[in-house]
C-alpha positions, 0 to 999 in steps of 0.5 A, a space after each residue: 500500500 502506498 505510504 502516503 495513502 496510509 499516512 493520510 488514512 491514519 491522520 483522518 482516523 486521528 482527526 475523527 477520534 479527536 472530533 468525537 471525543 466530546 459531544 458537549 460542545 465548545 472547549 472549556 465547558 467542563 469547568 462549569 460542572 458541579 453544584 449550583 444553589 439557587 431558586 426559581 423566582 416564581 417560587 419566591 412569589 406570594 402566589 403559590 399556584 404560580 410556581 412550577 412545583 405547586 401541586 401533585 397531579 391529583 390535587 384539586 387545590 393548591 394550599 402549598 407547594 410540596 417541594 418549593 423550588 427555593 434553595 435547591 441544587 442544580 447539578 451540572 455534570 458530564 456523561 460517559 461520552 463527555 456530554 453536559 448533563 443537568 438535574 435538580 436536587 433538594 440538597 447537595 448530597 442527594 442522589 435522587 433528582 427532584 421532580 420540577 413539576 411536583 410529585 407524580 409528574 415524572 419530570 426530568 431533564 433529558 439529553 443535551 440538544 445544543 450547546 453554544 458559545 454565547 456572549 449575549 449578556 455580560 460574563 455569559 459564556 455558554 447557552 445549553 439547551 436540554 430536552 424536558 421530559 414530562 411523563 404525566 402530561 396532566 402536569 404540562 398545564 403549567 408550561 407553554 402548550 407545545 408537543 415538546 418542551 425544553 430548558 435553557 441553561 445560561 452559564 456565566 463566569 466573571 473575571 474573578 472566576 465566579 460561576 453562575 447559571 440562569 435557567 429558563 423554562 417556557 411558561 406561556 405565549 400570548 398574543 402581543 398584537 395591537 390595533 392602530 391607526 395612522 395619522 400623518 404617517 405616524 402609527 398610533 395604538 388604539 384601544 376600544 372603549 368597550 364600556 362606552 361602545 354600543 352593544 351588538 355593534 357589528 361594523 361599528 360604531 365603536 368608541 376608540 381611544 387613540 394613544 398620544 405622544 405621551 402614551 396616554 389614551 385620553 383622546 377618544 372618538 366614535 368610529 363612523 361608516 365612511 362611504 367610498 365610491 368606485 367607477 366600473 365601466 361595463 359594456 351595454 348595448 349601444 355604448 359604455 355606461 358607468 356603474 357605481 359600486 358603493 361600500 362602507 368602511 370604518 373611519 378612522 381606519 382601524 388596522 391590526 398588527 400580525 405575528 407579535 407574541 409575548 413569551 413568559 418564562 420561569 426563571 431560576 438563578 443559581 450560584 456555584 457552590 463548593 462541595 
């Protein structure tokens, strides 16, 4: 066999082994493994039912969280193939992960889906995306309605070597679209004054309030039906006659944005601890 070909094959084999040695992503992420202590913001609020871990799946009422997500442990590790892993525990020495959504939900952090270098925020180094597995789908009502769920972990490190993590889990998504009118080329938001609009109004009139330059909605008007005219030539015997078609539109002309949505997330913040 040609020596040059043999050397090339050995080089390719070496490169292949080196490239498959770690699936965790960018070099240096291993220094972020270990225990992190912290809480989810929703668990610190006064509204118990707002927490991720509020009740078990059989509870009709939610007097208190069974295992509130306060002062818990986020443990980052590495699997046998070098992939980053994540799990949550009640205490640093626990070996059995806790259920983020409550007893009987069967929630666990799945495999790493993506790991990227990231400098979006100050001191941010990486963003890791994990699958979020929920065995009891009845518990998924506290999460964004979707067929699959995921969890983002943002990893930070200061110049002094202090490490921290931010955990994001989608809670809900709602429409953020709004109505508006254009006045002299300026798009101004509009709110319908439902309390002062006639009942059973199909095409109008409505009472609408228009946002001014300071953000107030103090200027309110009643919409009116505006008549528009079109000239449509139609052939008739002996020549051409004009046919007028009339229709009505609301004035002011109300428009609506499209494709704007607001995403709410559960946010957990964790600081690296020793031991």
